[in-house]
KEVEXVO-872882 format. One record per residue: x, y, z of N, C-alpha, C in turn; residue in three letters. Coordinates in steps of 0.02 Angstrom, whole numbers, plus 50000, padded with zeros to 5 digits. Example, Ala and Ser with C-alpha at 12.3 -4.5 7.8 and 13.67 -1.06 7.14 Angstrom:
506604971650390506154977550390506604983550390Ala506424988850354506844994750357506455000250394Ser
REM end
This chain:
500424994050000500005000050000500445006250000Met500255011349962500645017549958500475021850018Ile500975023450058500885027850115501245034350102Asp500875039350080501185045750062501405049650123Leu501245047250183501465050650243502135047950267Arg502355042250239502985039350260503555043750236Arg503985045850281504515050550264505165048850301Arg505725050750273506355050550309506355056550357Gln506665055750415506655061150464507355062650488Ser507505069150493508155071350519508035077750557Asn508115077550622507925083250664508375089250654Thr508955088450623509405094150614509305097750549Asp508905094950504508875097750437508565104750435Glu508085106150479507755112650476508255118350485Leu508655117950538509125123350549509705123050500Thr509915117050481510495116650437510335119050367Arg509745117450341509585119150272509255125850265Ser508925128250317508535134350311508865140350344Ala509405139350381509725144950414509965150050364Ala509925156350383510145161750339510885161150326Asp511095160150262511805159150248512225165250262Pro511925171050272512315176950289512555176750361Arg512205173050403512385172650474512845166750484Gln513485168050489513975162650495513955159550564Arg513925153050567513945149350630514595145450633Asp515075147550674515725144250677515675136950698Pro515135135050730515075128150755514885123250701Ala514675125750643514485121050590514945121850530Arg514975116650490515395117150430515055121750380Ser515455123850331515185128450280514635125150239Ala514715118750225514215115250185513715111450227Leu513905109350286513455105450326513445098150303Gly513065094050338513005087050320512395086050276Ser512475081850224511915080750178511625087450154Asn512065091550126511885098550114511275099550071Ala511155095250023510605096349978509955093150002Asn509955090150061509365086750084508945091450127Thr508325092350107507835096050148507305090950166Val507365088050225506935082350242506215084550252Ser505765079750247505065081150258504945083050331Ser505375080750375505315082750445505375090350450His505865093050415505955100350415505365103750383Ala505135101050326504585104250290503935103650328Arg503835098250365503225097650405503215102850460Lys503795104850486503805110050536503575116650508Lys503605117250442503365123350410502605123150399Leu502315117350409501595116750398501475112350337Gly500855110750323500685106350267500925109350202Ala501325105450165501585107750101502135112850108Gly502375114350170502915119050177502715126150164Gly502085127950172501855134550154501615138450216Glu502005137950269501835141350331502265147650337Ser502065151950384502465157950397502955156650453Ser503095150250469503545148650524504245151250510Ala504435151650448505095154350429504995160250381Leu505475164850380505435170350332505425167850260Pro505165172050216505085170150146505735168050114Gln506285171750127506915170050094507175163250116Asp507045161350178507275154850201506855149250171Gln506205150350164505785145250131505995144450058Arg506155150050026506375149549956507035145849951Glu507475146950000508115143349999507995135850007Arg507545133950051507385126850059507105123949994Met506685127849960506405125549897506945124449844Ala507425129049842507975128249793508375121949808Arg508545120849871508925114849889508525108549874Leu507865108949885507445103149872507455101449797Arg507475106549754507495105149682508115101149663Arg508685102949694509295099149679509215091949701Trp508905090949759508805084249783508345080249737Glu507805083549714507345080149669507675078749602Leu508105083249579508455081849516508895075649522Gln509205074749580509605068749591509175062449583Asn508585062549611508145056749605507895055749533His507745061249499507535060649429508085057649387Ala508705059549400509275056849362509365049449375Ala509275047349437509355040249453508815035949419Lys508225038849410507665035149381507625035649306Leu508055039849276508025041149205508355035549164Ala508185035449099508495030749054509225032649041Gly509595028049012510305029049002510465035248959Ala510015036848912510155042448867509755048748884Lys509365048548938508965054448956509435059948980Asp509315065948955509775071548967509775073849039Arg509245072449077509245074549147509795071149186Val510035065449162510595061949195511235066149195Arg511295070549145511915074349137511825081749155Phe511205083749168511055090849177511415093749238Cys511815098949227512185102349280512635097549319Leu512815092049285513315087349312513915086849266Arg513775085649202514315084849153514515091549124Asn515155092249111515395098449081515165099049008Met515045105148988514835106448919515415104948872Ala515245103348810515765102148761516175108448750Tyr516825107548745517315112948735517445117048798Leu517075115748852517215119448914517845116648946Ala518275121048972518895118749003518855118849079Asp518265120549106518175120549178517495123249197Gly517355123249260516715125749286516845131949327Val516415136849320516475142949360515845143849403Glu515945146449463515385148449506515365156049505Ile514835158849477514785166049468514245168949513Arg514355175149534513925178449583513705185249557Tyr513055186749567512775193349549512555196949613Arg512955201749635512785205349697512115208949693Pro511955211949635511355216049629510725212049644Ala510715205649625510115201549636510225195949685Lys510835195549711511015190249757510835183349729Gln511085182049670510995175549638511675172849618Thr511705166449605512325163349583512165157949531Ala512645156149491512535151149440513185147649423Arg513125141849391513695138249364513755139849290Tyr514355140049265514475140349193514915134449174Thr514875132549110515295127149085514975120249093Gly514315120049107513985113649117513425112649067Leu513255106349055512695104649012512035105849049Gln511515107649012510845107949039510385103748996Thr509865100849027509425096348989508845100048957Cys508625105648987508075109448958507405105748960Gly507315101249008506695097349011506215100249063Ser505635102449040505125104849087504765099149121Val504825093149094504455087449120504845083449171Trp505505083049163505905078449203506365081749253His506555088049242507075091249282506775097049322Cys506745096549388506465101949429506845108449422Pro507495108249410507885114349405507755117849339Ile507805114249284507665117249219506935119349214Cys506485115349243505775116949240505635123649273Ala505945124949330505835131249365506085137149323Ala506665136349292506935141749250506505142949188Lys506345137549153505965138249090505265140849104Ile504945138149155504255140249169504215147549188Ser504715149949224504715157049242504795161449180Glu505225159349133505305163049070504655162749029Gln504345156849026503715156248989503165160449022Arg503145160549089502655164549124502725171949106Arg503345174249105503465181249087503275182649015Ser503435177948972503265178548901502515178848891Glu502155174548926501425174348920501105180548949Leu501375182849006501105188849037501155194848990Ala501705195448953501785200948905501265200648850Arg501125194648825500635193848772499935195548797Ile499755193048857499095194548886499025202048896Val499535205248923499505212448935499425216348870Glu499805214348819499765217848755499085216948723Ala498805210948729498145209648699497605213648733His497625213948799497135217948836497205225348817Ile497825227748812497935234748794497675236248724Ala497655231248680497415232248612496655231848607Ala496325230948664495595230848665495295223848665Gly495715218848670495455211948669495295209348739Gly495075203248742494935199848805495255192948804Ser495415190448863495735183848869495315179648916Val495195173548894494765168948932495135162448944Trp495065159749004495395153549021494895147749018Met495065142648980494645136748973495025130548996Thr494645125549017494945119249040494575113449007Thr494955108648981494685102748949494915096548988Tyr494435092349004494615086249040494135080649019Thr494275074649043493875068749026493805064249087Ile493335059549083493295054549135493885049749128Arg494125047249185494695042649182494615037549237His494945031849228494895026349276495585024349302Lys495575020749357496185018949392496695015249349Lys496445010949305496905006649269497015008849196Phe496825015049179496965017649112497715018049100Asn497925015749042498625016449021498745023649000Asp499255026849027499365033949014499495035348940Leu499905031348909500065032548838499445032248795Ala499025027148805498415026448765497915032048781Asp497835033448845497355038648866497555045448838Leu498195046948841498435053448817498375053948741Leu498505048448706498455048548634497735050048612Lys497255046848644496555048048626496315055048648Arg496555057248706496375063948730496625069348681Phe497245068848660497525073848614497205073548546Leu497005067548524496665067048460495975070348465Glu495645069448522494995072748532495085080348531Ala495625082748560495765089948558495855092348487Arg496205088448447496325090348377495665090648338Arg495235085748351494585085548318494165091648338Val494175093348403493765098848427493985105548399Ala494635106448389494895112848366494885113448290Lys494875107748256494895107848183494205107248151Gly494195106748086493575105748050493125111848051Gly492515110848027492045116448020491845119348087Asn491775115048138491575117548204492085122348232Ala492725120648225493255125048249493285131548211Gly493185131148146493195137248104492625141948123Ile492025139148133491445143248152491555146448221Arg491845142648267491965145248334492445151248332Leu492975150548295493465156048291493155162248257Arg492735160948207492415166548172491885169948216Arg491445165948246490885168848284491115172548347Asp491675170348376491905173548438492535177648427Phe492705178948364493275183148346493915181148384Gln494045174648382494635171948416495245172648370Ile495745176248393496345177348352496915172648369Ile496845169048424497375164448443497245161148510Gly497635155948525497575152348589498265150348613Thr498315149248678498915146348708498685140748754Val498935134748741498715129048781499305125548813Ser499175122348870499685118448903499375111748924Val499755106548914499545099848933499795098249003Leu499355095749045499535093749113499275086749127Glu499535083749180499285077249201499385076749276Val498915073549310498995071849380498835064449388Thr498985061849447498865054749460498595053949531Trp498135049449540497895047849607497825040249613Ser497895037849673497825030649685497115028349669Lys496625032749681495935030849671495735030749598Glu495985035649558495735036549490496265036349435Asn496875035049454497395034349403497595040949371Gly497785040649307498035046549271497455051049249Trp497585057549254497075062449235497385067849190His497405066649125497665071849079497145077349070Pro497375083549064496925089149051497315094749019His496955099348990497265105048955496955111548980Val497385116348996497165123249008497315127048944His496855131248923496965135148862496715142248871Glu497145147048854496945153948853496685155648784Leu496105158648782495785160548719495815168148712Val496115170548657496205177648645495675179948594Phe495225184248616494675186548573494695194148564Ser494475196348506494395203448493493665205548492Met493225200948512492505202348513492345206548574Asp492135212848565491975217148623491365214748662Pro490965210348631490365207848664490405200248675Asn491015197948688491125190748698490655188248753Phe490275182848736489795180048783490055173348809Asp490325173248870490615166948895490105161448903Pro489485163148919488975157948927488825154648860Glu488775158648808488655155748742489245151648719Lys489855154148732490455150448713490475143748750Phe490295143848813490285137648853489795132748823Asp489205135048804488695130648776488935127448711Gln489225131548667489445128948602490045124348610Val490545126548648491175122748653491075116348692Met490635116348741490505110348779490225104748734Arg489765106748689489475101848643490005099248594Ala490425103848570490965101848524491455097048559Val491635098548620492125094448656491825087548673Trp491185087448692490865081048707490855076548645Arg490695079448588490685075548526491375073148506Ser491875077448514492565075548496492815070048542Ala492675070548607492885065448654492545058748638Ala491915059048622491545052948605491845049548544Lys492085053448496492375050448435492995046348450Ser493305047548509493905043848528493765038848585Gln493125037548596492945032748648493015035448718Gly492985042048725493065045248790492405048548811Leu492335049648875491745052948902491945058948944Lys491485063648953491605069348996491005070249042Met491135072749103490595074149149490445081649149Asn490105084049200489925091049203490515095749206Gly491095093149228491695097249233492165096249172His491905092949121492325091449063492565097549026Gly492165102849028492375109248998492145114849043Phe492585119849052492375125749089492765131849063Gln492465137649072492775143849051492755148749109Ile493315152049121493365157149173493735163149145Asp493515169049162493865175049139494495175849180Arg495045177649147495685178049181495775184449220Thr495325189249214495345195249254494655196149286Tyr494605200349336493955201649367493725196049411Gly493145193049393492815188249437493235182149450Ala493665180149405494045174049414494705175249450Val494845181349471495485182949502495615178649564Ala495105177749605495185173649665495345166449647Asp494995164049596495115157149574495845156249552Tyr496095161149515496785160849491497265161049550Ile497155165549597497615166549653497665160249697Ala497125156549704497135150649748497345144349712Lys497515145049648497615139049608498275135449623Phe498625137449674499235133949691499805138749704Gly500305136249739500885140249755501495136149737His502035139649724502665136149714502835132749780Glu503105126449778503275123049840503695127349886Pro503505127649950503855131350002503885138749988Met503375141449958503355148649943502655151249953Ser502595157449973501945160549981501745164449919Asp502135164049866502005168149807501455165149765Lys500875168449759500355165849715500565166449643Pro500305161949601500565161549533500175165749483Trp499545167249494499175171149445499005167049383Gly498665170049336498415166349278498975163649234Val499465167949218499995165549174500385159949207Glu500425160049274500775154749309500355148349310Ser499695148949313499275143049309499395139449243Glu499495143249190499615140349125500315137249120Ile500825140749145501515138649131501825134449185Thr501565134649247501895130949301501455125449330Lys500945123549294500485118649321500815112049337Gly501295109949295501605103449306502075103549366His502245109549391502685110049449502275110049513Ile501655112349509501255113049569501165106449605Lys501115106949671500925101149710500175100049700Arg499955093849702499235092449698498875095949755Gly498275098349742497915102049793497715097449851Arg497705091049838497595086249892498145081049884Met498345078149940498915073549937498755067349896Glu498105065849887497925060049848497875061649773Arg497995067949756497955070149686498625073349669His499085069549640499775071649634499975073949565Leu500315079649562500645081649500501275077449492Thr501575077249432502175073149423502745074849472Pro502875081349483503415082949529503225081549601Phe502585081349616502375079149683502495071649690Ala502415067849636502585060749637503335059949651Ile503735063849615504465063549625504645065549696Leu504295070449722504415072749791504275067149841Asp503735063449829503565057849873504085052249868Ala504325051049807504845046049797505475047949835Ile505655054349832506245056649868506185055649943Ala505565055449968505445054450039505295047150056Asp505435042650009505405035550026504815031649998Gly504375034749959503815031149930504015027549865Cys504395022249872504655018649813504095015749771Asp503505014649801502945011849763502735016249704Glu502925022749708502735027449654503245027749598Leu503795024149604504305024349552504035022349484Ile503645016949478503375015149412502935020649383Pro502565024149425502145029649400502575035249371Arg503105037149405503545042349380503865040249314Trp504105034149311504435031749250503945031349192Gln503325029349205502825029249152502705036349126Glu502615041049171502515048049153503115050649113Tyr503715049449138504315052049106504385049649034Ala504215043249023504275040448956503745043348909Gln503135044148933502585046548890502665053948873Val502915058048919502955065248908503615067448879Phe504095063048873504745064948846504675067948776Lys504985073748767504995077048701504395081348685Gly503895081448729503305085548716503425092848736Arg503055097348704503115104448721502675106048780Lys502905110748821502505112848878501925117248856Gln502075122448818501565127048793501505126348718Leu500895127148694500775127148622500395133548603Asn500735137748565500425143948540500125142648472Tyr499535145448460499255144948392499695148848345Ser499725146848281500165150148232500015157648227Pro500545161548231500485168748220500365172948282Gly500185169848338500035173848398500655177248426Leu501205173648429501825176748454502055182348408Lys502025181048344502245186148295501815192448300Ala501175191448312500715197148317500925201948372Met501185199148427501385203248483502145203548491Tyr502495201948438503225202748432503605199048488Gln503415192848499503755188548546504145183248507Val504795182748519505215178248480505085170948499Glu505175166648450505125159448461505765157048493Glu505715153748551506295151148586506145144148612Thr506585139448599506485132648622506645132148696Glu506345127048729506455126148800507195125348817Asp507565121648776508275120548789508655127148790Glu508465131748745508785138248743508625142248806Glu508005141948827507805145648887508175143148949Leu508255136548953508615133649011509335136049013Ala509645136448954510345138548950510425146048960Ala509915149848938509975157148940509645160349000Leu509275156449039508895159249095509335162949144Ala509955160449153510405163549201510835169149172Asp510795169949106511225174849073510855181649072Val511065186149113510755192749117511295198049110Glu511075204349108511535209849098511825212449163Gln511595209949219511855212349283512595210549291Asp512945214649328513655213449342513735207049381Glu514185202749360514305196449395515055195149400Glu515245191149449515945189849463516065182349472Phe516615179949446516805172949456517155172449524Thr516865168549569517145167849636517675162349639Leu517535156549609518015151049607517945147449541Val518465143649524518465139949460518745132949472Arg518315128149493518545121349503518785118149437Pro519285113949442519525110349383519035104749366Ser519085101749306518635096149289518645090649341Pro519235088849365519285083649416518965085649481Gly519045091949500518735094349561517975094549555Gln517735096149496517015096249486516715089249495Trp517065084249473516825077349483516745075849557Glu517205078349598517145077349670516535080949698Thr516405087049674515835090949697515185087249681Ile515135084449621514535080649602514475074449645Val515025070949655515015064849694514805066149766Glu515015071749794514855073449863514155076549870Lys513835077749815513135080149815513065086849851Asn513485091649832513445098249864513345103849813Val513095102149753513015107249702512545112849724Arg511985110949754511495115949775511755120449831Gly512065117349881512285121349938512855126049920Asn513285124049873513815128649850513515135049821Leu512985134249782512665140249754512335144449808Leu512085141249861511785145149915512315149449950Glu512925146849958513465150849987513675156349939Leu513685154649875513915159549825513405165149816Ala512765163649820512265168649803512225174349854Arg512555173749912512585179349959513295182049965Val513745180049919514415182949917514885180549970Gly514735174850002515165172150054515725168050023Arg516185171349990516705167649954517155163850002Val517285166450062517695162950110517395156350131Gly516735156450145516395150250164516365145450105Glu516315148250045516315144049985516975140249978Leu517525143849986518195140749982518285135750039Val518065137650099518125133250157517715126950148Glu517095127650122516675121950112516965117050061Gly517245119750007517555115449957518155111749987Leu518535115150030519115111850061518895105950104Ala518305106550135518055101150178517945094750139Glu517795095250075517685089150035518295087549992Ile518865090650009519485089049974519605092849910Gly519235098249900519315102349840519645108949860Val520285109749845520645115849861520635120549802Glu520315126249810520275131149756520515137949782Val520705142049735520925148849752520365153749739Glu520205157949787519685163049775519925167949722Pro519485169449675519675173649618519485180949630Leu519585183249691519435190249708519965194849679Leu519755200749659520225205549629520235212049668Gln520815215149667520895221549699520395226549671Ser520075230249716519585235149695518865232949705Gly518745226349717518065224049728517785227149792Trp517135228349793516805231049851516585225249896Arg516725225849962516565220550009516265223550072Val515875219350106515625221050172516035217350224Ser516265220750276516685217750327516405219250396Thr516655215950448516435217650516516555224950534Pro517015228250499517155235250513516775240050468Gly516345237450424515975241650377516155240150305Gly515835243650259515975242650188516685244950172Asp516985241650123517685243050108517855241250037Ala518455243150017518735241149952519275235949964Thr519225230449927519705225049935520385227049906Leu520925225749944521595227249921521965221049898Leu521945215749938522305209649920522035203649959Ser522175197649933521975191449965522575186749963Val522715183450019523265178650019523115172750065Lys523435167250050523325161150089523875160550140Asn523695161050204524175160250258524175152850277Glu524575148950242524565141750249524765139550320Ser525195143450353525395141550420524825142050470Thr524365146550454523785147450498523165143850471Arg523235140950412522695136950383522085140950364Gly522195147050339521605151050319521815156350269Arg521315158850234521405164350187521275170950224Trp521705175950209521635182450239521575187750184Arg521275193350200521225198650151521345205350185Cys521605210050147521695216850171521215221350133Ser520935226350169520425230650140520555237850160Val520245242450124520245249450141519535251350159Leu519405252550223518735254250246518515260950219Leu517875261550204517605267950182517655273150238Asp517515270950299517555275350357517845271450416Gln518195275050460518485271850519518505276950576Ala518285274950634518265279550691518955282050711Glu519455277650709520115279550732520575281650674Asn520265282950616520635284950556521085279550528Ala521045273550556521435267950530520995264150480Gln521045266350418520595263450367520845256750342Arg521505255550345521765249150322521635243950376Trp521335238350356521195232950403521305226250368Arg521375221050409521445214250383520915209850417Ala520625205350378520105200850403520205193850374Phe519925188850409519885182250379519395182650321Asp519535178850269519115179050210518385177150225Leu518295172650274517615170550291517205176150322Val517525181650341517165187050374516895192250325Glu517075191750261516865196850213516335194150165Ile515955198850138515445197250088515555201850029Val515595199049969515675203049908515015206649894Val515055213249884514445217049872514455220749805Ile515015220649769515025224149705515705224249673Gly515715227149613516335227549575516745233549596Gly517285234649561517745240049578517405246949575Pro517555251149624517335258049624517935262349607Ser517945265749549518535269249526518825273949577Pro518395277749613518655282449661519015279149718Gly518675274049746518985270549803519585266549783Leu519555263449723520125259649699520725264049693Ala520635270249669521185274949661521465276849729Lys521015277749779521245279649846521665274249877Ala521565268049856521945262549885522655262449859Ser
REM end
């Protein structure tokens, strides 16, 4: 019997994984034990689904990021030999001569360079989060532009009856064929004409429950230029079309088989409650309902999204492994969003593949700095020790000293790539970095700085590297003063 409440427990994980990385605790190692593990014991202390106010927002988000790395590890273990998630952010990219950990002070984010990415919204929690956020932004721009042009946007949902023992591949094949029948032919042409529909954006989703098996469904945004769009009439016409199309494929629909909700106004509450990102209080809104549905946790524990299945597997529910593998095989290679032809071009949105978005999601114009550069051999050790996620957590707050110290703990000795003139925060206040050196006799890295201000007029000071935080690039005036 599947027990979704069965979990691994570790009483130290809450403080170890959720503690603010800016607050250095000398009693613990820089990386901690099992750094990428955020146990369900810790998440249960946050409340059901990890969505409590027991911890500040930034700490819950940090736990969510670490959890994604953990889930990616499980997805890789369950993947086929050639599935790209096995190599995502593990294997070095072709022609890369090393891996870099880069830091953006302006946004307090960090990223790896020189690694392969899989670009899978279906199998990889890390790539899915990046791609879905880009797609959400893309969709939000189109919705905003359409509304500004005098149009209206309507959200529709298509579903069918399903049974516990339905085969996912067969059920999905018939469901998608029914969708094709409903949108094509004379009925589809009349619908687009009568309701002045200029385009649609649809996303395919699936959930699973022990009681009812697989449940494929589609959310679709309908873009209309009809100033007198009648949702009740559209519901009446489309419901009949969808029922007929489903019947042609041996499928049935109940009273909830088709529904339409306006994406602004009366349906705002519906959109806001439609789910939250795991361990976050951030509501997703309509564009997020469309683009991040496959990431959402099921609204009830017996109704699981694919990543909720993976989450349960990570917590010991091995009985769900066949369900995840069935899903992964059936959805491999499918697109997350499907835009009707010409809609993106109408609103000047470029066509970008998911793989491109995954690779480019971290590439921004903000100033960034390379903190360390592990060699290929050292990177293999980092992957083996399972600390990829926690290293980025140290890097994203500019704690380069703890980053170097943490790597040393796992046998990876690297040199901090700090440069003279960088702006840093120290126990004595903000300062300009002058130099960094390794005092091997004392077993630590030290740095000298020029403080912006000093009570005793002694602006030159020296600190352990673990005491400083990088806050920006060179400041010409201060660099000159040094």
